[in-house]
N, C-alpha and C positions, 0 to 999 in steps of 0.2 A: 504494499500499501505505500504510496506516494505518502510525505509529510513527518514520515518515522522517520529514523536513524534505523529502526529493527533491533534494538538491544536492549536489554536492561544489567544497570553493572551493580552487583550486591558484593557488601563489603560486610567482614565480619570484622570487631576489634576485636573482638575475644582473641581468635584465632591468627590473625592478621590475612587472614584467605579473602581474597580476590577474585569473582566468579564471575562470566560475562556469560547470559541466556537469551536467548530470541523472543523477542515482545511476540505472545501471542496474539496472533488474529484479533479472536475474541473479544480480547479484553481492551482490543484497539475498537472495536467495531462498535461495544456496549457501552464503555468509558469514555472513550474521543482521548482523555489523557490529561496532565494536570490533576486537579483536584479527583477526576470521576477513574483512575489509575490507581492515586494515594487509597483513596476511599476503600477500593474494592481491594487493593494488597495489603491493606491491613487492618482489614476485616477479617479475610482470609491466615494472616499470618501473626496474627498477636492473638493470643488466647484469652479467653474472657475473665476477667480479675488480676489480669499482670498487672505492675505493680509500674504505673509510665513515670517513676525515674528507676526502673532498674532493667537488668539486662533483655530482659522478653518485652519491651516495646521494641519497637524500629523506628526511623526513619524514614520518612522517603523525600527526594527531592526529583521534580519531576515535572517535566516537559509538556507541550501542548502541538496538536500537527499545525498549527499556522503557525506558530513561534521559530522565527528567523525569517519566515518568505513574507513575500509580499503583498501585506495589508495590515493598515492602520493600527498599532499599537501591538503585534504579535512580536511581544518582548516578556509575560509574564510566567513565574515560574512562581509551584507549589511547594511551601514545606508543612509536611503533618506528620502526625505522630500522637499514640494516644496519650490527651491534654493531662497533665498534671496539673491544672488549676480545674477541670472540671468534673475528669473522670470517665471519658468519654471522647468519641472521636473530638480528630479539636487537628484545625489546619491554617494558613496562612499565606498571605501570596504576597508576591513581591518584582517590582518591577527591573529597570538598571538591562541589566546584557547575561544574567544570566541562563535564561531560559535557550537565549539562542545560543550560547557556546559551549552548552552541553551537548544539543543536537549535533552541531560542526564537530565534535572532539568524539561520536558517533554513540552517545548514548541516551535515550529515551527517559530513563528514570534509574536512580541511585537508593537503591536500597541500602538500608545501615543498622545495622543486626547486631547484638551483644556490646560489651564495654571495654575498652582498653583501661591499664592498669597503672597507664601514665601518659599524659597530654602527649596528644598526636591532630597532625593537619592531613588529609585527603588530597592528595597532586594525582587531578587528571589529565592529563595531555595526548590529546591523539590516543593509541592503545595502549600509550603507557599512564599506569597505574600506582603508585605507590603509598605507604603510607608513613610516613614521616615524624620524627620526634619537634616537639612542640613546646615541651618545659620552658624555654627562654620567651614563650608567646605569655604562655598561662602567666594569667593576673593582669597585663595589658586588657586595654580598652578595645572595645570592636573596634572604633577607623586606626588607630593606631597601629593595631595587629595586621588589618587590611593596610596602609601602608608599609609595614615593616614586608611583607610577604613579597609586595609588589615588588620593590625596592631589589628582592633580593630573589623572584623568580623571573620577574618582567613587567612591562607595561601589559600587556596582552593579554595576560590571565584575569581571569573575572573572577572576585572571589567572593566570596560568603567566611563570616566569623560571628565569634560570640564573645559578649563582655565578662565584666566579673560579675555580672547579675545572673549570667547563665551557668559561670563556674560555680556558683553559690547555690545554685538550685534554686534561685526565682520566680516563682513557678507562671510570671506572665514576663519571661525571659524571651527577647526576640531573636532573630537570626538577621544578621547587617549587611548590608551588600553596597556599595560604588557608594560611599563614603556618605551615607545619610539616607540610603532606603531602605525598605525593612521588612521582615516576615512578622510582622507587627504582632499578631495575636494566640493565644489559644498556650503558650510556652515553648513551645518546642526548642527554642535556646534554652532551656533548662532540661531539654531531654538533650540534647548535644550535649550541656556539659555534662552528667551525668555517666556521658559516654567517654567524658576525656576527649571527643573531638573539638576542638578551637576552630579550625577553619577548614572548607574544600576552596582548594581552588584548581578553576578548570580551564583549559585550552585547546582549541579545536580546527581542526585546517581542512574539514571534507564537509562534499555538498550534504543539499537534503533533496533526494527525489523527488520530484513533483510529476503527476498524472499526466496532465497537459497543463504545460506553459504556456503557451500561448492563453488559451482560457483565464487562466490568470492572468496576466499581464492584464488584460482587457479589464474583467471585475477588479483588481485591485486599485488601476490606474483612476476605474470608477469611486470606489470607496475612500481612495486619496482627495480626489476632486470635491468631491460632496464637502471632506473634512476642511478642506481649503475654501470651500465657498461658504462655509457655514457663517450666519450673522453673529454666534456666539464664542467667533476662533481667539479676534483678536483682546476681548475679555479676558476669554481662559490662559490666552499666553502670557499674558501681564500681570493675572494674581493669582492664576494654579485655583488650589482648593481653598486657599485664604480669600477668593472673592466671594466665597459662600457665607462669612461671618456678619454682612453689614445687613444681609438677605437673613440671616438667621434671628439674627437680636431683632429684630424688625418686625419679625410673624411671632416675636414671641419663644420661640423653640431654642435657644440658646440655653443649655443648660449652666445654673447658675448655683451658685454656693452649696453644691452635691445639690442640684434637683431641687430647689426652693424657689428657684427663680427662673422665666425663659427669657427674661434681658437682665445683660450688666449696665448698672449705669454707668457711664465713662466706657464703654465698648467704641467705641470712635476710634479709639486709637490701637485697636486692637484691627484694623481694619486691612485689609490688602492694599488698599492707596495708600496706608500710613506704614504698611511695612514697606509695600517697592519704592518709597520715597527715601526710609531708614535704612535702609543695612540690604538690599539685595544686590549684589554681582553681577551676575549673568544667571538666562534662564538653561534650562537643562532638562533635556529631554530622555526617556527611554528608548531603547532598541522599536525603530524601523516606526515612529511616534511622528504625526506632523505637525506638532502642538507641544512645544516643552515648556510641560505648567510647573514643572520643580523647579523650585524656587534657589538659588544658591545667595548665603546672607554671609553679613560680617557684624558682630557684634561686641565689644567688649572685647574684642582681641581673638573673638572665638570663631571659627568656622563652622556654620549650619546648613542645613537645608531647610529650607523654610522659613518658619513654621509653617506647617498644612492645615486647615482647618479641625480637623478633629484634635491635633493638638491644642489648638489656639483655643478652643473650648474645652479641651479636659482639662489643661494646667493654666488659662486662662479663668474662662466664664467661674469652672468647678471652685476653682479657688478663689474666684475674685482679685486676680489680678489686673490693671488694668495698664501696665507698661509693657510694649512688645517685646523690650527691650529684655524684662524679667521672662515672658514668653520665652523667647528664644537661648538666653541664657539655660531654664531649665528643659529647652529642648535641646539643646546641645549636651547637657548631662546626662539627658536618657540615652538618649543616641553613642555615648559613647561608652558609658555601664552596659548600654545590652537591655535597658528596658522596655517595654510596649508604651509610649504615653498614653494611651487610653487606660491603662490601667491604672496607670501608677497617678495621674490624674483623678482617679477616681477614688482612693482608698487614701490618697493624702485627704481629700476632701473630706471625708469620710471622719477620716482620723479629727479634721479641724472641727467637724461636728462633734465630735468624743469629747472634744475636750471642753467646747463651747458650752455644750451642757450638764458638764461635769461629769460626764462617765469616765472619763479617765484624766489624769491629772499629771504633776510635773515629774511625778514618781514613776509613772508609763512611758512619758516623753524623755527623759533623762535632762529637763530642765527646760524643755523646749517651748515656749511660749507662742499655742497655733494659732492662730489668730484667721482669719477668712479677710484679704486682701494683702497680707503680709509676703514678700518673696523671699525673706531670707531663711524661713523653716522651711518654705517649698523645696529651695536649692537641700537644705540639710536631711530631709526626710528621704530624698533622690538617693543619696550618697549612704544615709542609713537602710535605708531597702535593700540597694544592690550591692551591699558588702553584708548585709543581716544581721545588722550592729542595733541592740537595744530596742528600740520599738517598731525598727524597721524587720526584726526577723519575726513579730507578729503580722507585719501592712504585706510583709512578702508570700506571704501565702493566702491573698486576696483578700477578697473583702470581706466573701462569705463566712470564711472560717475564723477573719477580727471581729465580726459580729459575735460569732457565738462564742467566742473568748471575752470579751469582756461584757454583753449579754446586756441587761437590763435595758430592754427595746429598742436598742442599735438597730436589729438588723430588720426594725421596718425602714427606716432609711441606708440600709445598706444598699447601694444598687445595682442587685445584680439580677441574670436568671441563671440557673441551672448552674453557678459557680463563676460566670464569667461578667465581669462589670460592663457594664451599660455606656453605650459611647455615643457620641456627642448632641442627642437632640431629642428637646423637653418633650414630653406626652402626654399631660394632662389633658390634653385638648389636639391630640392626635390619634385618633384609636385606629390606623391601619398601624402606623409606624411601633403603635404599642402591640399591635398583634404579631408586629414582623418580630420583636424583638422579645418576647413572650414563646415563640414559636421557633426561634433560630435554632440550627440543628447541630450549634458547636455551643453555645449562650447567644448573651444578650449580643449580637452586631448587627449596624446597617447596613453595610456591603452585604449580605443574604438577600434584604427587599428592601429596598430605598423608598417607604411607602409614605414618606411625609409633604412629598409635593402631590399627592394622589388626595392625601385627608384635607391637604388646600385648595384641592381646584375644586373638590365637590362638595364643601363642607366640613371642616375640621369638626364638630361639634356632634354628625354623626355616626350612627353605628349602626352599620346598611350589612346586606350581603353581598354587596358589590365590591367592600371592602376588605373582605376576607380571600372573593375572588380574587382579587388585585393582589394582593399578599402570596396568594398562594401559585398567580402567574408569576411574579418578580422573582420567587422561591425554586422558579424552574428557567427561567431565561437567566438570571444573574452567575449560576453555578455553569452556563454552558460559556460562561464567560474564560471561566478561570480552568475549564477542562481543553478549553482549545488554546488556549496559551496566551488568550489578549488582551485586551486592557479594554473594560467599558466604558470607559470616560466616553470615548469618542460614539457613543449613541447615547449614553444619557445628559452629556454635556453640548456634543456636537451636530445630537440628531444625527447621525448616521444610521441608516435603514437596516435593520435586523433583517431585510429581506435581502440584504447580499451576501450575510455570512455560509447560508450552503450552498448556494454559487459557489463561493472560496473555495471552502471543502471541496466540493463536488472537486475541482479542477484540481487542486493538489490531489486527495483521493485515485482520480485518475477512472471515478464512476460516478454516479448520479445520484443523492441526498439530499432527501428535503426538509426544510425547516422540523417538521410532525416529527419527523424520527429522527433530529438533534432533541427537541424536547425531549423525547419519551429516553434519551440517553441522559438526559441532564435531570427528569425525574427518578431515574433510577438509580442514579447517584445519591438524592436527595433522604428516599426513602432506608436507602441502604447505612445513611450514614444517622437517619435515626432509629434503624434497629439499632445502631454501641447499645444506644440508652437503654432499650426494652432487654439485651443481653448482659450488659454492666450490674443495671439495677435491677432486684426481684420486685423492689416495690414500685417500678417508675411506672409514672399515669397523671390524670389529670395536674397534680400540684406543680411537676417539674417547672410546667407551663406557665403558673405565675408571675407577675409581678411582686419587686417589691410593694409593703404596702404603703408607701409616700403616695405613693399616683390615686390610690382611690379613699387615703383616710385624711390625706393635708391636700388640704388648699393653694394652689400655684399665688405666688405675689409676683405684682409689680408685671407691667406689660399689656398688650392686648388680650393676654388669656389671663387677666386677675382674677382672681376668684376659682379658674378652674379647679375640674374636681373628677376624675371617672370614676364612675360608682362601682361599686361591685358586682350590682347587677349584668354592667355593662360588660366588666368582663369575664362573664360567666356566657353571656350571648355573643362574646364575640369568640371564643371559644369553643362552641357550639356550633356556634356556624363554619368554624374554620376546619371541625370534626369531620363534622357533617359530607361539605363539601369535598373534602380528601376521600369520603369513605371510609375514615376509623371510626374506633368505636368512642363512645364520649368518656370511658377512665382509663384505659392501659393504650386506647390508637395504638396497636402495630398497625405494620402496613405490607400486608402481604400481598400478593397475587390475585385474590380476589379483588379487593377492594382497590388496586389499581391498572391493575392489566398490564405492571409491567412484570417481568418474570425478574425475580431477582437470584432465582438459584442458591440460597444457603439453606442451611439447616437454623428456621426460627423457632 
């Protein structure tokens, strides 16, 4: 089949054995690549009950069939493992240039198993695959490690690293690449840290087979031209995701002071416009992207990519910081130490609210006076979390475990679903977005089903069947991009039509595939990752999809949604509509062939 290198690379870190396996055609046809490959491989190979930080867990690093080819944004890779944060399937997506380089080296995926007794890194240089000592890199920052390896190996190598947070097994440690891009969520960095794998360095020189080159050129040209002609291109290129900040605040969707409000007073200083003027040095694009939405910035002697919208929301709004330089400094610390900025901002905001409510005091914080709006404690907590020092050791477990430890009603405002911290959209008056967070397969994350715009389009207060339908639709479309190895922002922000993707893959594969067939592949992946929860947790059921009580007990304050609250009855109604439309039962809601029409071929 076109689009694939045709080989899966397997590394056993315990024995240092390296094997190369042919890519099964059925795996490609049923799961496409990227996230789909990872979900299937991990479900089959990681036993139920395996310790996420133990040697039985595995990490899959996978590319997709579009990656490295003539399609806009075709440069996305997936890192996946059983998540130490949630105890179920977890993955994270990263741009940059890893995805295409892996395929140029001759591999569609890398399976990493076992654990090394000493720090190592993986070198992939076309057919040469070696495990090399990395004790000299252990303890270094993520970006410092990347620079050291580029100096050692050469600039042509594309490198993924972990920082001290991954080494210390912080449960939301990320995988870093390209000096500021991250596979951020679900704690895959901690799994690599447990395996003592500090970095992966990849260089390739091979070509990727294409079924119909002429057709791909025709389809690809149309896709690129659509992006260039998009009315949103100039704004997106100028501000990147930071351009969302002003819109989110004006809509009352900007999470502020741990989701107590949807609008931050003084948010104007966090806008994309201010960021552009104050610190951006140049624009930065991922592989095969016509719109460089990354912003490489300089502030206070530090070089950082961003801040992106989510980082601004979680380290800015959630912590009530209104100086873009403070947010950028916090961003830099998270990047170098190897922390997911979304979860980091959430646990810091949670700790701050606990301190202000008297649930914890100076004894717990080690003398730190936590207060919304103060930057110094945010910087200090980031360091403590990454190194598991003092209160940081508690927060490194994630907000769910921290709330269980501190008690006193703090679970009501521990902003998580299924153990993973909610990302940057306030949902007191956004039922579709809330339902998305509630039902996401890896825990609460916006990129699985970004439904906030649909709430605003059809009436944000409405709890209706069409909102459940829209969430399900997005939960099938968005995984498709992760499996194909392409960025979804060209569709979301530049209005690149979805009708292009089946012809593009048809040209690459060399045989016709329909959009409906692609959606079935995506639904298959979604259902499989849902089955992880059924397999891992004997009591898995409706309660796992409940949101934090703050959304249905506390009114939001300030901004256009002042006084808004989601009723408990509406939470139940949303779930009923969702389960019914998916064909799942109302309690355990498993997802077998009878319910979905998608054959999973797993022992349920």
